[in-house]
C-alpha positions in Angstrom: -12.9 14.9 5.0 -16.1 16.1 3.3 -14.5 19.3 2.5 -11.8 18.0 0.6 -13.9 15.9 -1.5 -16.2 18.5 -2.7 -13.3 20.8 -3.3 -12.4 18.0 -5.4 -15.7 17.8 -7.5 -14.4 21.2 -9.2 -11.9 21.5 -11.2 -8.3 21.3 -9.9 -5.7 23.2 -8.5 -2.3 22.6 -7.9 -3.1 23.2 -4.4 -5.9 20.6 -5.0 -3.0 18.5 -6.4 -0.5 19.0 -3.3 -3.4 18.3 -0.6 -4.0 15.1 -2.8 -0.9 14.0 -2.6 -0.4 14.7 1.3 -3.3 12.7 2.0 -2.2 9.7 0.2 1.1 9.8 1.3 0.2 10.1 5.0 -2.5 7.1 4.1 -0.1 5.2 2.9 2.7 5.2 5.3 0.1 4.9 8.0 -1.4 2.1 6.7 2.2 0.5 5.8 4.1 1.3 9.1 2.4 -1.7 11.1 3.3 -4.4 8.3 6.9 -2.6 8.0 7.9 -2.4 11.6 9.2 -6.1 12.3 11.5 -5.6 9.0 12.8 -2.6 11.0 13.3 -3.7 14.2 15.2 -6.8 12.4 17.2 -4.9 10.8 18.0 -2.8 13.1 19.3 -5.4 15.5 21.0 -7.0 13.0 22.7 -3.7 11.9 24.0 -3.3 15.4 25.6 -6.6 15.9 27.8 -6.4 12.8 28.9 -2.8 13.4 28.8 -2.7 16.8 27.4 0.9 17.1 24.2 2.9 17.4 21.8 1.5 14.7 19.3 3.7 14.6 20.8 6.2 11.7 20.7 3.3 9.6 17.3 2.6 10.4 16.5 5.8 9.7 17.7 5.4 6.2 15.9 1.8 5.7 12.7 3.6 6.5 13.6 6.9 4.2 14.0 4.0 1.1 10.7 2.3 2.3 8.9 5.9 2.4 10.0 6.8 -0.9 8.4 4.0 -2.6 5.1 4.9 -1.5 5.4 8.0 -2.2 5.8 7.4 -5.5 2.7 5.5 -5.4 0.8 8.4 -3.7 1.8 10.3 -6.6 0.6 7.6 -9.2 -2.4 7.1 -7.1 -3.3 11.2 -6.8 -2.7 11.3 -10.8 -5.3 8.5 -11.4 -7.8 10.3 -8.9 -7.4 13.5 -11.2 -8.0 11.3 -14.0 -11.0 9.6 -12.3 -12.7 12.8 -11.3 -12.2 14.4 -14.1 -13.9 11.8 -15.9 -17.0 11.8 -13.3 -15.8 8.2 -12.5 -15.4 9.3 -8.6 -17.6 11.0 -6.8 -17.0 14.2 -4.7 -16.7 12.0 -1.9 -14.0 10.3 -3.4 -16.0 6.9 -4.1 -17.1 5.1 -7.2 -19.8 6.7 -8.6 -20.9 3.6 -10.9 -21.5 0.0 -9.1 -20.1 -1.7 -12.2 -16.8 0.6 -12.3 -16.4 -0.1 -8.3 -17.0 -4.0 -8.9 -14.5 -4.1 -11.8 -12.2 -2.6 -9.1 -12.7 -5.0 -7.0 -12.6 -8.0 -9.1 -9.1 -6.5 -10.5 -7.6 -6.6 -7.0 -9.5 -9.9 -6.1 -7.9 -11.1 -9.1 -4.2 -10.0 -8.4 -4.6 -11.3 -4.9 -4.5 -14.9 -6.7 -1.1 -14.3 -9.2 2.2 -15.8 -8.8 3.3 -12.2 -8.5 1.3 -11.5 -5.3 2.9 -14.4 -4.1 6.5 -13.9 -4.8 6.2 -10.2 -3.0 4.7 -11.7 -0.3 6.9 -14.1 0.6 9.5 -11.4 0.6 7.6 -9.6 3.1 6.2 -12.3 5.3 10.5 -13.3 6.1 12.3 -10.3 7.1 15.4 -12.8 7.9 15.3 -13.9 4.4 15.2 -10.4 2.8 18.0 -9.1 4.9 20.2 -12.4 4.2 19.4 -12.1 0.4 19.8 -8.3 -0.1 22.2 -7.4 2.5 24.2 -3.9 1.8 26.6 -2.4 3.9 26.9 1.6 5.2 24.1 4.0 4.7 23.8 4.0 0.9 23.3 0.4 1.3 20.8 0.7 4.5 19.3 3.4 1.9 18.9 0.4 -1.0 17.6 -2.3 1.0 14.9 0.3 1.8 14.2 0.8 -1.4 14.4 -2.8 -2.7 11.8 -4.0 0.5 9.6 -1.1 -0.6 9.1 -2.4 -4.3 8.4 -5.8 -2.6 5.6 -3.8 -0.5 4.1 -2.3 -3.5 4.4 -5.1 -5.6 2.7 -6.8 -2.5 -0.4 -4.4 -1.9 -0.7 -1.9 -4.9 -3.9 -4.0 -5.6 -5.3 -3.6 -2.4 -4.8 -0.1 -2.3 -7.0 0.6 -5.3 -10.2 -1.0 -3.8 -10.3 2.6 -1.7 -11.2 3.9 -5.1 -14.6 1.5 -5.4 -15.4 2.1 -1.6 -14.1 5.6 -0.8 -10.3 6.8 -0.6 -11.2 8.2 2.8 -13.6 5.5 3.9 -12.2 5.1 7.5 -13.8 1.5 8.2 -12.3 0.3 4.8 -8.7 1.9 5.5 -8.6 0.0 9.1 -10.0 -3.1 7.5 -7.2 -3.1 4.6 -4.6 -2.3 7.2 -5.4 -4.9 9.3 -5.7 -7.6 6.5 -2.1 -6.7 5.0 -0.4 -7.6 8.6 -2.5 -10.6 8.9 -1.4 -11.8 5.6 2.6 -10.8 6.7 2.5 -12.0 10.3 -0.2 -15.2 10.3 1.4 -18.5 9.9 -1.1 -19.2 7.0 -0.9 -15.8 5.4 -0.7 -16.9 2.0 -4.0 -18.7 2.3 -5.4 -15.5 3.9 -4.5 -13.7 0.9 -5.9 -15.8 -1.4 -9.1 -15.7 0.7 -9.0 -12.1 0.2 -8.8 -12.2 -3.3 -12.1 -14.7 -3.4 -13.6 -12.7 -1.4 -13.0 -9.3 -3.3 -13.9 -11.2 -6.3 -17.0 -12.1 -4.7 -18.1 -8.6 -4.1 -16.9 -7.4 -7.3 -19.5 -9.7 -8.7 -22.1 -8.6 -6.3 -21.5 -4.6 -7.7 -21.7 -5.8 -11.2 -24.9 -7.2 -10.9 -26.7 -4.7 -8.5 
């Protein structure tokens, strides 16, 4: 981890960009897989009942669509990291160099948690069966389309939480674990919407504290 951070502190090469994209891609898939699993399981069961055949290939296509969306986010995150490090806003260890900049990121993420768009996307992610009933498509292309659509809702729900990593450290494993657990909790808890809002308030509080540190 530290070696990668030192490498990225210097001028970027094509290899650096590829490695950073791979890092973000693996991290995003790892963080989002636990909360996506219920949707994949329910989709697989529904497909099997409808077509009376093995659903594994269609579940795989659904998963590929979902992963494509997060790989797209990983590409954007890679460009953002390049820009931030080029402008000395991220340290070689890949965390905010300024308490004010880090605080601003936390506040922005917290505010987004309180927006109607966050609530709308979270609602789709919390209700796999409702999503499948509303967006069902037949066939292999339909499975891929549904995975893409579900990935877009998940991205709308969680992208702001991911930018918290720029404030606390992109490879800070403690925060990666905390954010993964939080995403899972706001998806699966009966009061998930309240969890999301409380998380937003806490992020805003931490951000304000950073501004005046």
